[in-house]
Every structure is written in structure tokens, then in C-alpha cells.
C-alpha positions as CSV (number, residue, x, y, z in Angstrom):
1,M,-9.5,12.2,-7.3
2,N,-10.5,9.4,-9.6
3,S,-7.7,10.2,-12.0
4,V,-5.2,10.0,-9.2
5,Q,-6.5,6.5,-8.2
6,A,-6.4,5.5,-11.9
7,W,-2.7,6.5,-12.1
8,F,-1.9,4.5,-8.9
9,A,-3.7,1.5,-10.4
10,Q,-1.8,1.8,-13.7
11,Q,1.5,1.8,-11.7
12,G,0.4,-1.3,-9.9
13,W,-0.1,0.5,-6.5
14,V,-3.4,-1.0,-5.3
15,R,-4.4,-1.9,-1.7
16,A,-4.3,-5.7,-1.5
17,R,-7.3,-7.7,-0.5
18,R,-5.2,-10.8,0.5
19,G,-2.6,-10.6,3.3
20,R,-3.9,-7.3,4.6
21,L,-4.0,-6.4,8.3
22,I,-5.5,-2.9,8.5
23,L,-6.0,-1.2,5.1
24,G,-3.8,-3.2,2.8
25,V,-1.2,-0.5,2.0
26,C,1.8,-2.5,3.1
27,A,0.5,-5.6,1.5
28,G,-0.1,-3.7,-1.7
29,I,3.4,-2.2,-1.7
30,A,4.9,-5.7,-1.1
31,Q,2.8,-7.1,-3.9
32,R,3.9,-4.4,-6.3
33,Y,7.6,-4.8,-5.7
34,A,7.5,-8.6,-5.1
35,L,8.7,-8.3,-1.5
36,P,7.6,-10.3,1.5
37,V,4.7,-8.6,3.3
38,W,6.4,-9.0,6.6
39,F,9.5,-7.2,5.4
40,V,7.4,-4.1,4.3
41,R,5.6,-4.1,7.6
42,V,8.8,-4.3,9.6
43,V,10.4,-1.5,7.6
44,F,7.3,0.6,8.2
45,I,7.2,-0.1,12.0
46,A,10.9,0.5,12.3
47,S,10.6,3.8,10.4
48,C,7.9,5.0,12.9
49,V,10.7,5.1,15.5
50,L,12.3,7.9,13.5
51,P,10.8,11.4,13.4
52,G,8.8,12.1,10.3
53,P,5.3,11.8,8.7
54,Q,5.2,8.0,8.3
55,V,1.7,7.7,9.7
56,L,0.4,10.6,7.5
57,I,2.0,9.0,4.5
58,Y,0.3,5.7,5.3
59,I,-3.1,7.4,5.6
60,A,-2.5,9.4,2.4
61,L,-1.6,6.1,0.5
62,A,-4.7,4.4,2.0
63,I,-6.8,7.2,0.5
64,L,-5.0,7.5,-2.8
65,M,-4.4,3.8,-3.6
66,P,-7.5,2.1,-5.0
67,R,-8.7,-1.1,-3.6
68,E,-7.6,-4.2,-5.5
69,S,-10.4,-5.5,-7.7
70,D,-10.8,-8.6,-9.8
71,E,-9.1,-6.9,-12.8
72,F,-5.9,-6.3,-10.7
73,T,-5.6,-9.8,-9.2
74,S,-3.2,-12.2,-10.8
């Protein structure tokens, strides 16, 4: 599991410490792609209206994405 989290960290996919509401997944994705955090959150909430595994994907990302540490902050 540690190697998976290391891969996510190398790709810049880390759960953000700043701007997070629940687990920092949306804030981390927004930070990685230089998008506004509110935009990623709105897209996620809007996608929950559609059938699919959005909540399961969020939980999986929360487990797989490492927490942002001092070495990842800019």
C-alpha cells in the first residue's frame, strides 16, 4: 500500500491540508490541476446525482492519496 501512496505522491495527488472540508480529496485534486476548489466540489456533488460509484471512488481516493506533508506544500 505504501508504494501506491508513493506513486500518488509522485503524480501530485495528495490530500490537501488547506481548504479541505472532509478529507481533502477535492481540495487535493483542485490543487493538482490548478482548479478552484469550489469547482471540483460542485462537479463532484453534481456527479452524485447521476448513477455510479462516485462515493466509493471518493472513499478509495481518500485511502490511496497520501496526506499532504511539508515536503509537498509549495
